[in-house]
C-alpha positions as CSV (number, residue, x, y, z in Angstrom):
1,M,80.2,85.4,111.5
2,S,83.7,86.6,112.3
3,V,86.5,86.8,109.8
4,S,90.1,87.7,110.2
5,L,92.5,89.6,107.9
6,T,96.1,89.8,109.2
7,V,98.1,92.7,107.7
8,M,101.6,93.9,108.6
9,T,103.8,96.7,107.6
10,F,107.6,97.1,107.8
11,N,109.9,100.0,107.2
12,L,112.9,98.2,105.9
13,L,115.1,101.3,106.3
14,E,117.1,100.4,103.2
15,D,120.4,98.6,103.6
16,Q,122.4,100.5,106.2
17,P,126.3,100.2,106.3
18,E,127.6,96.9,107.5
19,D,129.0,98.4,110.8
20,S,125.7,100.0,111.6
21,P,123.5,98.4,114.3
22,N,120.7,98.7,111.8
23,S,122.5,96.9,108.9
24,W,120.2,94.5,107.0
25,D,122.4,91.5,107.8
26,K,121.6,92.1,111.5
27,R,117.9,92.5,110.9
28,K,116.9,90.2,108.0
29,D,116.4,87.0,109.9
30,L,114.4,88.7,112.6
31,C,112.2,90.3,110.0
32,V,111.5,86.9,108.4
33,T,110.8,85.3,111.8
34,V,108.3,88.0,112.7
35,I,106.5,87.6,109.3
36,T,106.3,83.8,109.5
37,S,105.2,83.9,113.1
38,Y,102.1,86.0,112.2
39,S,101.6,84.6,108.7
40,P,99.9,87.7,107.4
41,M,97.7,87.6,104.3
42,I,99.3,90.8,103.2
43,F,102.4,92.7,104.4
44,C,103.7,96.0,103.1
45,T,107.2,97.3,103.1
46,Q,108.6,100.8,102.8
47,Q,112.1,102.0,102.0
48,G,113.2,98.5,100.9
49,V,115.8,98.2,98.2
50,K,115.9,95.4,95.7
51,T,118.4,93.2,97.6
52,Q,116.1,93.3,100.7
53,L,113.0,92.5,98.7
54,D,114.7,89.7,96.9
55,Y,115.8,88.2,100.2
56,L,112.3,88.4,101.6
57,Q,110.9,86.8,98.4
58,Q,113.5,84.0,98.6
59,R,112.8,83.3,102.3
60,L,109.0,83.6,102.0
61,P,108.2,81.6,98.9
62,G,104.4,81.5,99.8
63,Y,104.2,85.2,98.9
64,E,104.2,87.1,95.7
65,H,104.9,90.8,95.7
66,F,104.0,93.9,93.7
67,G,105.7,97.4,93.7
68,I,108.3,99.5,92.0
69,S,111.0,102.0,92.9
70,R,110.2,105.6,93.8
71,K,112.2,106.5,90.6
72,G,110.1,104.3,88.4
73,S,109.8,100.7,87.1
74,E,113.1,100.7,85.3
75,D,115.1,101.6,88.4
76,T,116.4,98.8,90.7
77,S,118.7,100.8,92.9
78,D,116.3,103.1,94.9
79,Q,113.8,102.5,97.6
80,H,110.5,100.6,96.8
81,C,107.1,100.5,98.4
82,T,106.1,96.9,98.0
83,I,103.0,94.8,98.8
84,F,103.5,91.1,99.5
85,Y,100.5,88.8,99.5
86,D,99.9,85.2,100.4
87,K,99.4,83.7,97.0
88,E,97.3,80.9,98.3
89,K,94.8,83.2,100.0
90,V,94.9,86.4,98.0
91,E,94.6,87.2,94.3
92,L,96.0,90.4,93.0
93,L,93.3,92.0,90.7
94,E,94.9,95.3,90.0
95,G,97.6,97.6,91.3
96,G,99.8,100.5,90.6
97,T,102.0,103.3,91.9
98,F,101.5,107.0,92.1
99,W,103.9,109.8,93.2
100,L,102.9,112.0,96.0
101,S,103.5,115.2,94.0
102,E,101.9,117.7,91.8
103,L,102.6,115.2,88.9
104,P,101.4,111.9,90.4
105,S,101.9,109.9,87.2
106,V,105.4,111.0,86.6
107,P,108.1,108.6,88.0
108,G,110.5,110.3,90.3
109,S,108.5,113.5,90.5
110,T,108.9,115.7,93.7
111,S,106.8,118.6,95.0
112,W,106.2,120.7,98.1
113,G,109.8,121.0,99.1
114,S,110.7,117.3,99.0
115,A,114.2,116.3,98.2
116,D,113.3,112.8,97.3
117,P,110.3,111.2,95.5
118,C,107.5,109.9,97.7
119,I,105.2,107.2,96.4
120,A,102.2,105.1,97.2
121,T,101.7,101.6,95.9
122,W,98.2,100.3,95.8
123,A,96.6,97.0,95.2
124,I,93.1,95.7,94.8
125,S,93.0,92.1,96.0
126,F,90.4,89.4,96.4
127,S,90.8,87.2,99.4
128,T,89.7,83.6,98.7
129,S,89.7,82.7,102.3
130,I,87.4,85.4,103.6
131,W,85.6,86.3,100.3
132,C,86.2,90.0,100.2
133,L,87.8,92.7,98.1
134,V,90.5,94.7,99.8
135,L,92.3,97.9,98.8
136,F,95.8,98.4,100.2
137,F,98.3,101.2,100.1
138,A,102.0,101.1,101.0
139,H,103.5,104.6,101.0
140,T,106.5,106.6,101.9
141,V,106.4,110.2,103.2
142,L,109.2,112.6,104.1
143,H,110.2,113.0,107.6
144,A,111.2,116.6,106.8
145,S,110.6,119.1,104.0
146,Q,111.1,122.8,103.6
């Protein structure tokens, strides 16, 4: 018996300035088109800010999402690692976020020369369509540290 689990990941690269070739306004419709064309059960995002995540949630109503800012659950201005899941096919059982630092439970913590916090969002999900438990991680890492 063969089963299929479609998973995607996107680095949303936060919202770049309007005159940038990488501004969210120039990328957002293509992002939604790619997601809908593959219809993943789960897709993860990195470096997304709240306005981007809200746009995806609005345009993709069949998905729920889970994740917080790298500065903690109260922050809405910084980057998030988020896991979106098809709410008809996947049930979120448990999830959380930890910081990739010497203090993994402290929101916004940094270590090892990093200038900004790095996080991993995890989720344990149950797929009702393929009857399996799945553990997913979405994470950010630094492209440079000292």
